MOPAC internal coordinates of N, CA, C and O (Angstrom, degrees):
PM7 1SCF
backbone

  N    0.0000 0     0.00 0     0.00 0    0    0    0
  C    1.4467 1     0.00 0     0.00 0    1    0    0
  C    1.5307 1   108.59 1     0.00 0    2    1    0
  O    1.2310 1   120.88 1   -43.11 1    3    2    1
  N    1.3123 1   115.93 1   136.89 1    3    2    1
  C    1.4553 1   120.11 1   176.98 1    5    3    2
  C    1.5327 1   109.48 1   -84.75 1    6    5    3
  O    1.2310 1   120.95 1   -13.81 1    7    6    5
  N    1.3236 1   115.78 1   166.19 1    7    6    5
  C    1.4526 1   120.53 1   177.90 1    9    7    6
  C    1.5336 1   110.57 1   -62.67 1   10    9    7
  O    1.2310 1   120.41 1   140.29 1   11   10    9
  N    1.3329 1   116.82 1   -39.71 1   11   10    9
  C    1.4702 1   121.04 1   179.58 1   13   11   10
  C    1.5300 1   111.17 1   -63.31 1   14   13   11
  O    1.2310 1   120.35 1   141.05 1   15   14   13
  N    1.3362 1   116.94 1   -38.95 1   15   14   13
  C    1.4666 1   120.77 1   177.18 1   17   15   14
  C    1.5261 1   110.90 1   -65.50 1   18   17   15
  O    1.2310 1   120.73 1   139.91 1   19   18   17
  N    1.3344 1   116.22 1   -40.09 1   19   18   17
  C    1.4633 1   120.22 1   177.39 1   21   19   18
  C    1.5213 1   110.42 1   -62.93 1   22   21   19
  O    1.2310 1   120.35 1   133.99 1   23   22   21
  N    1.3187 1   116.94 1   -46.01 1   23   22   21
  C    1.4576 1   121.38 1   179.71 1   25   23   22
  C    1.5237 1   110.79 1   -60.18 1   26   25   23
  O    1.2310 1   120.16 1   138.26 1   27   26   25
  N    1.3061 1   117.30 1   -41.74 1   27   26   25
  C    1.4646 1   121.91 1   177.35 1   29   27   26
  C    1.5288 1   110.95 1   -63.07 1   30   29   27
  O    1.2310 1   120.55 1   138.11 1   31   30   29
  N    1.3209 1   116.55 1   -41.89 1   31   30   29
  C    1.4655 1   121.78 1   178.99 1   33   31   30
  C    1.5274 1   110.37 1   -62.90 1   34   33   31
  O    1.2310 1   120.27 1   135.47 1   35   34   33
  N    1.3308 1   117.10 1   -44.53 1   35   34   33
  C    1.4662 1   121.15 1  -179.79 1   37   35   34
  C    1.5276 1   110.07 1   -64.46 1   38   37   35
  O    1.2310 1   120.15 1   137.46 1   39   38   37
  N    1.3143 1   117.32 1   -42.54 1   39   38   37
  C    1.4794 1   120.70 1   178.88 1   41   39   38
  C    1.5278 1   110.91 1   -62.68 1   42   41   39
  O    1.2310 1   120.39 1   138.54 1   43   42   41
  N    1.3290 1   116.86 1   -41.46 1   43   42   41
  C    1.4647 1   120.61 1   179.54 1   45   43   42
  C    1.5282 1   110.23 1   -63.82 1   46   45   43
  O    1.2310 1   120.28 1   136.19 1   47   46   45
  N    1.3336 1   117.07 1   -43.81 1   47   46   45
  C    1.4647 1   120.94 1   178.07 1   49   47   46
  C    1.5245 1   110.82 1   -63.34 1   50   49   47
  O    1.2310 1   120.48 1   142.34 1   51   50   49
  N    1.3274 1   116.68 1   -37.66 1   51   50   49
  C    1.4578 1   121.94 1  -176.68 1   53   51   50
  C    1.5205 1   112.41 1   -68.13 1   54   53   51
  O    1.2310 1   120.25 1   157.20 1   55   54   53
  N    1.3167 1   117.12 1   -22.80 1   55   54   53
  C    1.4681 1   119.78 1  -178.72 1   57   55   54
  C    1.5301 1   111.85 1   -65.35 1   58   57   55
  O    1.2310 1   119.74 1   162.07 1   59   58   57
  N    1.3235 1   118.10 1   -17.93 1   59   58   57
  C    1.4630 1   122.26 1  -179.54 1   61   59   58
  C    1.5239 1   113.52 1  -104.84 1   62   61   59
  O    1.2310 1   119.97 1  -172.84 1   63   62   61
  N    1.3341 1   117.67 1     7.16 1   63   62   61
  C    1.4537 1   121.58 1  -174.41 1   65   63   62
  C    1.5285 1   110.66 1   -91.10 1   66   65   63
  O    1.2310 1   120.99 1   -45.90 1   67   66   65
  N    1.3333 1   115.71 1   134.10 1   67   66   65
  C    1.4614 1   122.12 1   175.81 1   69   67   66
  C    1.5238 1   108.45 1   -92.83 1   70   69   67
  O    1.2310 1   120.32 1   -67.06 1   71   70   69
  N    1.3223 1   116.99 1   112.94 1   71   70   69
  C    1.4643 1   121.40 1  -178.82 1   73   71   70
  C    1.5278 1   111.54 1  -110.32 1   74   73   71
  O    1.2310 1   120.51 1  -160.83 1   75   74   73
  N    1.3200 1   116.62 1    19.17 1   75   74   73
  C    1.4630 1   120.48 1  -176.52 1   77   75   74
  C    1.5288 1   112.77 1   -61.97 1   78   77   75
  O    1.2310 1   119.56 1   152.83 1   79   78   77
  N    1.3202 1   118.44 1   -27.17 1   79   78   77
  C    1.4634 1   121.16 1  -179.46 1   81   79   78
  C    1.5181 1   114.11 1   -90.97 1   82   81   79
  O    1.2310 1   120.22 1  -178.55 1   83   82   81
  N    1.3269 1   117.18 1     1.45 1   83   82   81
  C    1.4603 1   121.46 1  -177.38 1   85   83   82
  C    1.5227 1   109.15 1   -99.18 1   86   85   83
  O    1.2310 1   120.49 1   -56.52 1   87   86   85
  N    1.3358 1   116.67 1   123.48 1   87   86   85
  C    1.4586 1   121.21 1  -179.07 1   89   87   86
  C    1.5226 1   110.94 1   -73.16 1   90   89   87
  O    1.2310 1   120.37 1   114.55 1   91   90   89
  N    1.3043 1   116.91 1   -65.45 1   91   90   89
  C    1.4649 1   122.00 1   177.51 1   93   91   90
  C    1.5186 1   107.79 1  -150.53 1   94   93   91
  O    1.2310 1   121.09 1   -42.39 1   95   94   93
  N    1.3246 1   115.51 1   137.61 1   95   94   93
  C    1.4563 1   121.14 1   179.93 1   97   95   94
  C    1.5206 1   107.93 1  -150.22 1   98   97   95
  O    1.2310 1   120.10 1   -50.39 1   99   98   97
  N    1.3120 1   117.42 1   129.61 1   99   98   97
  C    1.4634 1   121.99 1   176.37 1  101   99   98
  C    1.5222 1   107.86 1  -137.31 1  102  101   99
  O    1.2310 1   121.21 1   -70.39 1  103  102  101
  N    1.3246 1   115.30 1   109.61 1  103  102  101
  C    1.4598 1   121.67 1  -177.17 1  105  103  102
  C    1.5225 1   108.86 1  -123.71 1  106  105  103
  O    1.2310 1   121.40 1   -52.23 1  107  106  105
  N    1.3241 1   114.93 1   127.77 1  107  106  105
  C    1.4595 1   119.70 1   173.19 1  109  107  106
  C    1.5172 1   107.64 1   -94.73 1  110  109  107
  O    1.2310 1   120.63 1   -46.73 1  111  110  109
  N    1.3243 1   116.40 1   133.27 1  111  110  109
  C    1.4626 1   122.09 1  -179.92 1  113  111  110
  C    1.5272 1   108.13 1  -112.35 1  114  113  111
  O    1.2310 1   121.16 1   -58.84 1  115  114  113
  N    1.3196 1   115.38 1   121.16 1  115  114  113
  C    1.4659 1   121.88 1   177.40 1  117  115  114
  C    1.5231 1   107.89 1  -105.46 1  118  117  115
  O    1.2310 1   120.82 1   -62.31 1  119  118  117
  N    1.3128 1   116.04 1   117.69 1  119  118  117
  C    1.4574 1   121.48 1   177.85 1  121  119  118
  C    1.5278 1   107.38 1  -100.57 1  122  121  119
  O    1.2310 1   121.05 1   -58.55 1  123  122  121
  N    1.3304 1   115.60 1   121.45 1  123  122  121
  C    1.4607 1   120.58 1  -177.05 1  125  123  122
  C    1.5226 1   111.18 1   -92.74 1  126  125  123
  O    1.2310 1   121.04 1   -13.69 1  127  126  125
  N    1.2969 1   115.61 1   166.31 1  127  126  125
  C    1.4641 1   120.95 1   177.54 1  129  127  126
  C    1.5137 1   111.72 1   105.92 1  130  129  127
  O    1.2310 1   121.22 1     0.27 1  131  130  129
  N    1.3166 1   115.27 1  -179.73 1  131  130  129
  C    1.4669 1   120.98 1  -175.57 1  133  131  130
  C    1.5282 1   112.79 1   -65.30 1  134  133  131
  O    1.2310 1   119.71 1   151.20 1  135  134  133
  N    1.3233 1   118.15 1   -28.80 1  135  134  133
  C    1.4629 1   121.84 1   178.36 1  137  135  134
  C    1.5269 1   111.33 1  -103.31 1  138  137  135
  O    1.2310 1   120.36 1  -154.80 1  139  138  137
  N    1.3151 1   116.92 1    25.20 1  139  138  137
  C    1.4537 1   121.62 1  -174.66 1  141  139  138
  C    1.5125 1   114.05 1   -76.88 1  142  141  139
  O    1.2310 1   122.06 1    -2.40 1  143  142  141
  N    1.3177 1   113.66 1   177.60 1  143  142  141
  C    1.4545 1   121.61 1   179.42 1  145  143  142
  C    1.5167 1   109.42 1   176.23 1  146  145  143
  O    1.2310 1   121.16 1     5.15 1  147  146  145
  N    1.3158 1   115.39 1  -174.85 1  147  146  145
  C    1.4603 1   121.83 1  -178.05 1  149  147  146
  C    1.5197 1   109.06 1  -129.32 1  150  149  147
  O    1.2310 1   120.81 1   -42.90 1  151  150  149
  N    1.3338 1   116.05 1   137.10 1  151  150  149
  C    1.4637 1   120.61 1   170.42 1  153  151  150
  C    1.5109 1   108.51 1  -146.38 1  154  153  151
  O    1.2310 1   121.07 1   -13.42 1  155  154  153
  N    1.3256 1   115.55 1   166.58 1  155  154  153
  C    1.4553 1   118.51 1   176.62 1  157  155  154
  C    1.5084 1   110.57 1  -127.18 1  158  157  155
  O    1.2310 1   122.13 1   -25.41 1  159  158  157
  N    1.3201 1   113.53 1   154.59 1  159  158  157
  C    1.4566 1   122.81 1   175.22 1  161  159  158
  C    1.5186 1   105.75 1  -120.36 1  162  161  159
  O    1.2310 1   120.85 1   -55.91 1  163  162  161
  N    1.3283 1   115.98 1   124.09 1  163  162  161
  C    1.4560 1   120.71 1  -179.48 1  165  163  162
  C    1.5200 1   109.61 1  -128.77 1  166  165  163
  O    1.2310 1   121.37 1   -45.05 1  167  166  165
  N    1.3310 1   114.99 1   134.95 1  167  166  165
  C    1.4600 1   121.29 1   170.66 1  169  167  166
  C    1.5266 1   105.49 1  -116.92 1  170  169  167
  O    1.2310 1   121.40 1   -61.45 1  171  170  169
  N    1.3221 1   114.93 1   118.55 1  171  170  169
  C    1.4624 1   120.45 1  -178.19 1  173  171  170
  C    1.5190 1   108.16 1  -147.10 1  174  173  171
  O    1.2310 1   120.97 1   -52.78 1  175  174  173
  N    1.3209 1   115.75 1   127.22 1  175  174  173
  C    1.4616 1   121.83 1  -179.96 1  177  175  174
  C    1.5302 1   112.15 1    55.68 1  178  177  175
  O    1.2310 1   120.53 1  -142.52 1  179  178  177
  N    1.3292 1   116.60 1    37.48 1  179  178  177
  C    1.4572 1   121.58 1   177.15 1  181  179  178
  C    1.5171 1   115.09 1    77.24 1  182  181  179
  O    1.2310 1   120.18 1  -170.65 1  183  182  181
  N    1.3258 1   117.26 1     9.35 1  183  182  181
  C    1.4633 1   121.62 1  -178.90 1  185  183  182
  C    1.5298 1   109.19 1  -115.37 1  186  185  183
  O    1.2310 1   121.13 1   -48.49 1  187  186  185
  N    1.3256 1   115.44 1   131.51 1  187  186  185
  C    1.4610 1   122.18 1   178.72 1  189  187  186
  C    1.5264 1   108.63 1   -98.42 1  190  189  187
  O    1.2310 1   120.79 1   -56.06 1  191  190  189
  N    1.3352 1   116.10 1   123.94 1  191  190  189
  C    1.4708 1   121.83 1   178.66 1  193  191  190
  C    1.5153 1   109.67 1  -122.01 1  194  193  191
  O    1.2310 1   121.19 1   -38.75 1  195  194  193
  N    1.3270 1   115.32 1   141.25 1  195  194  193
  C    1.4615 1   121.67 1   176.31 1  197  195  194
  C    1.5210 1   106.45 1  -132.62 1  198  197  195
  O    1.2310 1   120.88 1   -62.43 1  199  198  197
  N    1.3332 1   115.92 1   117.57 1  199  198  197
  C    1.4604 1   120.63 1  -176.38 1  201  199  198
  C    1.5232 1   110.56 1  -134.65 1  202  201  199
  O    1.2310 1   120.34 1   -32.14 1  203  202  201
  N    1.3350 1   116.96 1   147.86 1  203  202  201
  C    1.4730 1   120.98 1  -177.80 1  205  203  202
  C    1.5280 1   113.43 1   -84.49 1  206  205  203
  O    1.2310 1   120.98 1  -121.10 1  207  206  205
  N    1.3172 1   115.73 1    58.90 1  207  206  205
  C    1.4607 1   121.00 1  -179.21 1  209  207  206
  C    1.5219 1   109.44 1  -138.69 1  210  209  207
  O    1.2310 1   120.74 1   -16.10 1  211  210  209
  N    1.3335 1   116.18 1   163.90 1  211  210  209
  C    1.4527 1   120.48 1   170.56 1  213  211  210
  C    1.5220 1   108.18 1   -75.68 1  214  213  211
  O    1.2310 1   120.85 1   -29.29 1  215  214  213
  N    1.3281 1   115.98 1   150.71 1  215  214  213
  C    1.4644 1   121.89 1  -179.99 1  217  215  214
  C    1.5216 1   106.31 1  -122.25 1  218  217  215
  O    1.2310 1   120.59 1   -73.51 1  219  218  217
  N    1.3144 1   116.47 1   106.49 1  219  218  217
  C    1.4624 1   120.49 1  -171.84 1  221  219  218
  C    1.5266 1   113.74 1   -76.27 1  222  221  219
  O    1.2310 1   119.22 1   150.21 1  223  222  221
  N    1.3177 1   119.09 1   -29.79 1  223  222  221
  C    1.4722 1   121.95 1   179.50 1  225  223  222
  C    1.5229 1   110.87 1   -99.50 1  226  225  223
  O    1.2310 1   120.54 1  -137.45 1  227  226  225
  N    1.3077 1   116.58 1    42.55 1  227  226  225
  C    1.4653 1   122.58 1  -175.44 1  229  227  226
  C    1.5294 1   111.54 1   -78.37 1  230  229  227
  O    1.2310 1   121.60 1   -22.86 1  231  230  229
  N    1.3484 1   114.55 1   157.14 1  231  230  229
  C    1.4580 1   120.61 1   172.15 1  233  231  230
  C    1.5230 1   110.59 1   -75.52 1  234  233  231
  O    1.2310 1   121.49 1   141.22 1  235  234  233
  N    1.3301 1   114.76 1   -38.78 1  235  234  233
  C    1.4539 1   119.57 1   179.38 1  237  235  234
  C    1.5173 1   109.84 1  -158.74 1  238  237  235
  O    1.2310 1   122.34 1   -10.51 1  239  238  237
  N    1.3062 1   113.13 1   169.49 1  239  238  237
  C    1.4531 1   121.98 1  -179.41 1  241  239  238
  C    1.5178 1   107.24 1  -132.19 1  242  241  239
  O    1.2310 1   120.67 1   -49.41 1  243  242  241
  N    1.3321 1   116.32 1   130.59 1  243  242  241
  C    1.4581 1   118.86 1   176.61 1  245  243  242
  C    1.5272 1   108.85 1  -116.19 1  246  245  243
  O    1.2310 1   121.23 1   -33.22 1  247  246  245
  N    1.3112 1   115.25 1   146.78 1  247  246  245
  C    1.4596 1   121.12 1  -179.15 1  249  247  246
  C    1.5270 1   108.09 1  -130.17 1  250  249  247
  O    1.2310 1   121.61 1   -51.25 1  251  250  249
  N    1.3410 1   114.53 1   128.75 1  251  250  249
  C    1.4653 1   121.40 1  -179.44 1  253  251  250
  C    1.5237 1   109.02 1  -150.32 1  254  253  251
  O    1.2310 1   121.25 1   -18.01 1  255  254  253
  N    1.3268 1   115.22 1   161.99 1  255  254  253
  C    1.4624 1   119.66 1   171.85 1  257  255  254
  C    1.5291 1   108.52 1   -76.97 1  258  257  255
  O    1.2310 1   120.59 1   -19.56 1  259  258  257
  N    1.3109 1   116.47 1   160.44 1  259  258  257
  C    1.4704 1   122.05 1   178.16 1  261  259  258
  C    1.5306 1   110.16 1   -57.44 1  262  261  259
  O    1.2310 1   120.65 1   134.36 1  263  262  261
  N    1.3294 1   116.36 1   -45.64 1  263  262  261
  C    1.4652 1   121.63 1  -178.19 1  265  263  262
  C    1.5288 1   111.12 1   -61.34 1  266  265  263
  O    1.2310 1   120.33 1   131.87 1  267  266  265
  N    1.3243 1   116.98 1   -48.13 1  267  266  265
  C    1.4633 1   119.58 1  -178.57 1  269  267  266
  C    1.5248 1   112.31 1   -68.61 1  270  269  267
  O    1.2310 1   119.89 1   144.46 1  271  270  269
  N    1.3356 1   117.81 1   -35.54 1  271  270  269
  C    1.4647 1   119.29 1   177.78 1  273  271  270
  C    1.5240 1   110.46 1   -65.52 1  274  273  271
  O    1.2310 1   120.37 1   139.49 1  275  274  273
  N    1.3230 1   116.90 1   -40.51 1  275  274  273
  C    1.4693 1   120.39 1   175.90 1  277  275  274
  C    1.5281 1   111.06 1   -60.12 1  278  277  275
  O    1.2310 1   120.43 1   136.57 1  279  278  277
  N    1.3252 1   116.79 1   -43.43 1  279  278  277
  C    1.4657 1   120.39 1   177.85 1  281  279  278
  C    1.5257 1   110.51 1   -62.77 1  282  281  279
  O    1.2310 1   120.43 1   141.24 1  283  282  281
  N    1.3260 1   116.78 1   -38.76 1  283  282  281
  C    1.4554 1   121.31 1   179.34 1  285  283  282
  C    1.5298 1   111.25 1   -62.76 1  286  285  283
  O    1.2310 1   120.11 1   130.19 1  287  286  285
  N    1.3238 1   117.39 1   -49.81 1  287  286  285
  C    1.4681 1   119.57 1  -176.99 1  289  287  286
  C    1.5269 1   112.72 1   -74.46 1  290  289  287
  O    1.2310 1   120.71 1   159.78 1  291  290  289
  N    1.3383 1   116.24 1   -20.22 1  291  290  289
  C    1.4729 1   119.82 1   176.58 1  293  291  290
  C    1.5300 1   112.23 1   -87.39 1  294  293  291
  O    1.2310 1   120.31 1   178.52 1  295  294  293
  N    1.3411 1   117.02 1    -1.48 1  295  294  293
  C    1.4537 1   120.82 1   178.54 1  297  295  294
  C    1.5178 1   114.18 1    81.98 1  298  297  295
  O    1.2310 1   119.77 1  -168.59 1  299  298  297
  N    1.3195 1   118.04 1    11.41 1  299  298  297
  C    1.4571 1   121.80 1  -179.76 1  301  299  298
  C    1.5255 1   112.75 1   -92.22 1  302  301  299
  O    1.2310 1   120.39 1   172.04 1  303  302  301
  N    1.3471 1   116.87 1    -7.96 1  303  302  301
  C    1.4535 1   121.98 1  -179.16 1  305  303  302
  C    1.5203 1   108.21 1  -138.67 1  306  305  303
  O    1.2310 1   120.78 1   -54.52 1  307  306  305
  N    1.3186 1   116.12 1   125.48 1  307  306  305
  C    1.4616 1   122.25 1   178.87 1  309  307  306
  C    1.5247 1   108.89 1   -80.09 1  310  309  307
  O    1.2310 1   120.46 1   -42.85 1  311  310  309
  N    1.3446 1   116.73 1   137.15 1  311  310  309
  C    1.4606 1   121.27 1  -177.23 1  313  311  310
  C    1.5253 1   112.35 1   -61.41 1  314  313  311
  O    1.2310 1   119.98 1   137.32 1  315  314  313
  N    1.3172 1   117.64 1   -42.68 1  315  314  313
  C    1.4673 1   120.83 1  -179.47 1  317  315  314
  C    1.5254 1   110.09 1   -66.13 1  318  317  315
  O    1.2310 1   120.17 1   136.96 1  319  318  317
  N    1.3186 1   117.28 1   -43.04 1  319  318  317
  C    1.4682 1   120.79 1   177.69 1  321  319  318
  C    1.5261 1   110.52 1   -62.96 1  322  321  319
  O    1.2310 1   120.55 1   137.58 1  323  322  321
  N    1.3327 1   116.55 1   -42.42 1  323  322  321
  C    1.4617 1   120.62 1   179.74 1  325  323  322
  C    1.5234 1   110.71 1   -61.52 1  326  325  323
  O    1.2310 1   120.58 1   139.26 1  327  326  325
  N    1.3321 1   116.49 1   -40.74 1  327  326  325
  C    1.4638 1   120.80 1   178.57 1  329  327  326
  C    1.5281 1   110.27 1   -65.20 1  330  329  327
  O    1.2310 1   120.94 1   134.86 1  331  330  329
  N    1.3302 1   115.81 1   -45.14 1  331  330  329
  C    1.4632 1   121.12 1  -179.01 1  333  331  330
  C    1.5266 1   111.40 1   -62.64 1  334  333  331
  O    1.2310 1   120.34 1   142.36 1  335  334  333
  N    1.3207 1   116.96 1   -37.64 1  335  334  333
  C    1.4634 1   121.37 1  -178.66 1  337  335  334
  C    1.5303 1   113.32 1   -84.49 1  338  337  335
  O    1.2310 1   120.08 1   178.37 1  339  338  337
  N    1.3267 1   117.46 1    -1.63 1  339  338  337
  C    1.4565 1   120.95 1   179.54 1  341  339  338
  C    1.5159 1   114.43 1    81.72 1  342  341  339
  O    1.2310 1   120.08 1  -169.26 1  343  342  341
  N    1.3246 1   117.46 1    10.74 1  343  342  341
  C    1.4652 1   121.32 1   178.87 1  345  343  342
  C    1.5285 1   111.77 1   -84.07 1  346  345  343
  O    1.2310 1   120.98 1   166.91 1  347  346  345
  N    1.3190 1   115.73 1   -13.09 1  347  346  345
  C    1.4645 1   123.16 1  -179.93 1  349  347  346
  C    1.5177 1   107.36 1  -133.36 1  350  349  347
  O    1.2310 1   120.82 1   -56.52 1  351  350  349
  N    1.3160 1   116.04 1   123.48 1  351  350  349
  C    1.4572 1   120.75 1   177.93 1  353  351  350
  C    1.5192 1   108.57 1  -110.28 1  354  353  351
  O    1.2310 1   120.69 1   -41.50 1  355  354  353
  N    1.3320 1   116.29 1   138.50 1  355  354  353
  C    1.4582 1   121.79 1  -179.51 1  357  355  354
  C    1.5151 1   108.77 1  -121.86 1  358  357  355
  O    1.2310 1   121.06 1   -48.22 1  359  358  357
  N    1.3171 1   115.58 1   131.78 1  359  358  357
  C    1.4524 1   122.04 1   174.99 1  361  359  358
  C    1.5311 1   106.30 1  -123.00 1  362  361  359
  O    1.2310 1   120.61 1   -67.12 1  363  362  361
  N    1.3292 1   116.44 1   112.88 1  363  362  361
  C    1.4622 1   120.10 1  -178.79 1  365  363  362
  C    1.5139 1   111.10 1   119.70 1  366  365  363
  O    1.2310 1   120.58 1    31.45 1  367  366  365
  N    1.3116 1   116.50 1  -148.55 1  367  366  365
  C    1.4665 1   124.47 1  -174.47 1  369  367  366
  C    1.5296 1   111.09 1   -73.05 1  370  369  367
  O    1.2310 1   120.78 1   -74.56 1  371  370  369
  N    1.3213 1   116.11 1   105.44 1  371  370  369
  C    1.4730 1   120.46 1  -178.89 1  373  371  370
  C    1.5268 1   110.78 1   -65.25 1  374  373  371
  O    1.2310 1   119.91 1   148.17 1  375  374  373
  N    1.3216 1   117.79 1   -31.83 1  375  374  373
  C    1.4633 1   121.31 1   176.80 1  377  375  374
  C    1.5184 1   111.52 1   -60.10 1  378  377  375
  O    1.2310 1   120.62 1   139.38 1  379  378  377
  N    1.3254 1   116.42 1   -40.62 1  379  378  377
  C    1.4772 1   120.56 1   177.77 1  381  379  378
  C    1.5242 1   110.64 1   -69.56 1  382  381  379
  O    1.2310 1   120.57 1   146.70 1  383  382  381
  N    1.3365 1   116.51 1   -33.30 1  383  382  381
  C    1.4820 1   119.39 1   176.61 1  385  383  382
  C    1.5230 1   109.86 1   -64.90 1  386  385  383
  O    1.2310 1   119.93 1   141.38 1  387  386  385
  N    1.3308 1   117.74 1   -38.62 1  387  386  385
  C    1.4734 1   121.43 1   177.04 1  389  387  386
  C    1.5195 1   110.83 1   -67.44 1  390  389  387
  O    1.2310 1   120.53 1   142.59 1  391  390  389
  N    1.3349 1   116.59 1   -37.41 1  391  390  389
  C    1.4738 1   120.72 1   176.93 1  393  391  390
  C    1.5351 1   109.31 1   -64.12 1  394  393  391
  O    1.2310 1   120.38 1   139.81 1  395  394  393
  N    1.3218 1   116.88 1   -40.19 1  395  394  393
  C    1.4509 1   122.25 1   176.48 1  397  395  394
  C    1.5322 1   110.91 1   -61.81 1  398  397  395
  O    1.2310 1   120.74 1   138.29 1  399  398  397
  N    1.3281 1   116.18 1   -41.71 1  399  398  397
  C    1.4666 1   120.88 1   179.02 1  401  399  398
  C    1.5223 1   111.03 1   -62.35 1  402  401  399
  O    1.2310 1   120.22 1   143.24 1  403  402  401
  N    1.3372 1   117.19 1   -36.76 1  403  402  401
  C    1.4720 1   120.46 1   177.51 1  405  403  402
  C    1.5156 1   111.18 1   -65.88 1  406  405  403
  O    1.2310 1   120.45 1   142.84 1  407  406  405
  N    1.3284 1   116.74 1   -37.16 1  407  406  405
  C    1.4663 1   120.93 1   177.71 1  409  407  406
  C    1.5242 1   110.38 1   -63.52 1  410  409  407
  O    1.2310 1   120.42 1   142.42 1  411  410  409
  N    1.3292 1   116.80 1   -37.58 1  411  410  409
  C    1.4588 1   121.02 1  -179.35 1  413  411  410
  C    1.5258 1   112.11 1   -63.76 1  414  413  411
  O    1.2310 1   120.46 1   151.00 1  415  414  413
  N    1.3119 1   116.73 1   -29.00 1  415  414  413
  C    1.4673 1   119.68 1  -178.64 1  417  415  414
  C    1.4964 1   108.45 1   -76.86 1  418  417  415
  O    1.2310 1   120.10 1   180.00 1  419  418  417

């Protein structure tokens, strides 16, 4: 899967997400590997945005391989387990990373 295909998949999944209970969330996602890239997920004023850019005023930053991120969004990998096993790295507010994981479900 290419980075563009992953971004398209995440955007399609996000179109069905209810973010009405989320105040503000800004997470940068770093996908590692040969097909890697960077995008951010932002919830602001009840609107969910996903863009292929770095987000400098983010709450947190997560880093994963393409394969593990796909497993995470497909429900085949639990975020807490991935973090514990070192498959998911978090830099910043871990609480916001957990909130992000709930949005993915």
